[in-house]
C-alpha positions as CSV (number, residue, x, y, z in Angstrom):
1,M,22.5,32.2,8.5
2,R,20.2,29.2,8.9
3,N,18.8,28.5,12.3
4,S,16.8,25.5,11.3
5,E,17.7,22.3,9.5
6,T,16.3,18.9,8.5
7,Y,18.3,15.9,9.5
8,Y,17.6,12.5,7.9
9,C,18.6,9.4,9.9
10,V,18.0,5.7,10.5
11,L,16.8,4.4,13.9
12,A,16.8,0.8,15.2
13,V,14.2,-0.7,17.4
14,L,16.4,-3.7,18.4
15,V,14.5,-6.7,19.8
16,N,16.0,-9.8,21.4
17,K,14.5,-13.3,21.7
18,K,12.5,-12.3,24.8
19,E,10.9,-9.5,22.7
20,E,12.7,-6.9,24.9
21,L,13.8,-3.6,23.4
22,L,17.3,-2.2,23.6
23,L,17.5,1.3,24.9
24,I,20.8,3.1,25.1
25,K,21.9,6.2,27.0
26,R,23.7,8.6,24.6
27,T,26.9,10.2,25.7
28,D,26.4,13.4,23.8
29,N,23.2,14.5,25.6
30,G,22.6,11.9,28.3
31,C,19.1,10.9,27.1
32,W,17.8,7.4,26.6
33,G,16.6,6.2,23.2
34,F,17.4,3.9,20.4
35,V,20.5,3.2,18.3
36,E,20.4,5.8,15.5
37,G,22.6,7.7,13.2
38,G,23.1,9.5,9.9
39,I,23.2,8.1,6.4
40,L,26.5,8.5,4.6
41,F,26.5,9.9,1.1
42,G,25.5,7.2,-1.3
43,E,24.7,4.7,1.4
44,K,21.5,2.7,1.4
45,P,19.4,3.3,4.6
46,E,19.3,-0.4,5.5
47,N,23.1,-0.6,5.2
48,A,23.4,2.6,7.3
49,M,21.2,0.9,10.0
50,R,23.4,-2.2,10.1
51,R,26.6,0.0,10.3
52,E,25.2,2.1,13.1
53,I,24.2,-0.9,15.2
54,K,27.7,-2.4,14.7
55,E,29.4,0.9,15.5
56,E,27.3,1.8,18.6
57,V,26.6,-1.5,20.3
58,G,28.7,-4.1,18.4
59,L,25.8,-6.3,17.4
60,D,25.1,-8.1,14.1
61,V,21.5,-7.9,12.9
62,D,19.7,-11.2,12.4
63,S,16.7,-9.7,10.5
64,I,15.6,-6.2,9.6
65,T,12.1,-4.9,8.7
66,S,11.4,-1.4,7.6
67,L,8.6,0.3,9.6
68,S,6.9,3.6,8.8
69,P,9.2,6.7,9.0
70,V,8.6,9.2,11.8
71,S,9.5,12.8,12.2
72,W,9.6,15.3,15.0
73,T,11.0,18.8,15.7
74,Y,13.5,19.9,18.2
75,N,14.1,23.4,19.5
76,D,16.8,24.3,21.9
77,G,16.3,28.1,21.7
78,E,19.1,28.8,19.3
79,K,18.6,26.1,16.8
80,R,15.6,24.3,15.4
81,E,15.8,20.8,13.9
82,H,13.4,18.7,12.0
83,I,14.4,15.0,12.3
84,V,13.1,12.5,9.8
85,A,13.9,9.0,10.9
86,M,13.6,5.8,8.9
87,I,12.6,3.2,11.5
88,Y,13.8,-0.4,11.3
89,L,12.7,-3.3,13.5
90,C,15.9,-5.3,14.0
91,S,16.1,-8.7,15.7
92,V,19.4,-9.9,17.2
93,V,20.4,-13.4,18.3
94,S,23.3,-12.3,20.6
95,I,22.7,-9.8,23.4
96,K,26.4,-9.5,24.2
97,L,26.9,-5.8,23.5
98,K,30.2,-4.1,22.9
99,L,29.4,-0.5,23.6
100,N,31.2,2.3,21.9
101,P,32.0,4.6,24.9
102,A,32.2,7.6,22.6
103,E,28.5,7.2,21.8
104,V,26.9,5.0,24.4
105,A,27.1,5.5,28.2
106,D,24.7,2.8,29.3
107,Y,22.0,0.4,28.1
108,C,19.1,-1.7,29.2
109,W,16.8,-4.3,27.7
110,I,13.2,-3.6,28.6
111,G,9.8,-5.0,27.7
112,Y,7.4,-2.7,25.8
113,N,5.0,-2.5,28.7
114,E,7.8,-1.4,31.1
115,T,8.6,1.9,29.4
116,G,6.2,3.8,31.6
117,I,7.9,2.5,34.7
118,L,11.3,3.5,33.2
119,K,10.0,7.0,32.3
120,D,9.0,7.5,36.0
121,T,12.5,6.2,37.1
122,L,14.3,8.5,34.7
123,T,12.2,11.5,35.8
124,K,13.2,10.8,39.4
125,R,16.9,10.7,38.3
126,S,16.5,13.9,36.3
127,E,17.0,11.9,33.1
128,R,14.7,11.6,30.1
129,F,14.0,9.8,26.8
130,C,15.4,11.3,23.7
131,Y,13.1,13.5,21.5
132,G,11.0,11.3,19.2
133,F,10.8,8.4,21.6
134,E,7.0,8.5,21.8
135,E,6.7,8.7,18.0
136,V,8.9,5.7,17.5
137,M,7.1,3.7,20.2
138,R,3.7,4.4,18.5
139,T,5.1,3.2,15.2
140,Y,6.5,0.0,16.9
141,Q,3.1,-0.6,18.7
142,S,1.2,-0.1,15.4
143,F,3.5,-2.7,13.7
144,K,3.1,-5.2,16.6
145,G,-0.7,-4.7,16.4
146,N,-0.6,-5.9,12.9
147,L,1.1,-9.2,14.0
148,V,-1.8,-10.4,16.1
149,N,-3.8,-13.3,14.6
150,S,-7.5,-14.1,15.0
151,D,-6.8,-15.9,18.3
152,N,-5.3,-12.7,19.7
153,R,-1.8,-14.3,19.8
154,V,1.1,-12.2,18.6
155,L,2.8,-13.7,15.6
156,T,6.6,-13.6,15.7
């Protein structure tokens, strides 16, 4: 019997016109994180990402950029998982979400610099970010850092 497994998935850092990030509260475990999901057999990762975004929050992606993949481990005592996530930065024009209640309990749009405040709020409510959140945010920040020009202005 195997007690550990590697899970490959796609994960979306969805950004609106105000450069706010979409965070969702998952119904399966109650934690806050990003739209993510598995890749179907024979499916290209980018297509899987577009499908997951449509399925979970009902949005169409305006543009999609592949970021560096990240990985983390999860151990709940009985089972260990190694998650390998292909990260996509996805911009959306419409922010009118159509949540899939089977997968998403709640959502918020939040600025990158506000995630620390949200973390404190979640802790007070006995909630948390999903595993891998910090790794994804570091990857996103690294990518954003590469978009700064010589005048220290962020290029969009």
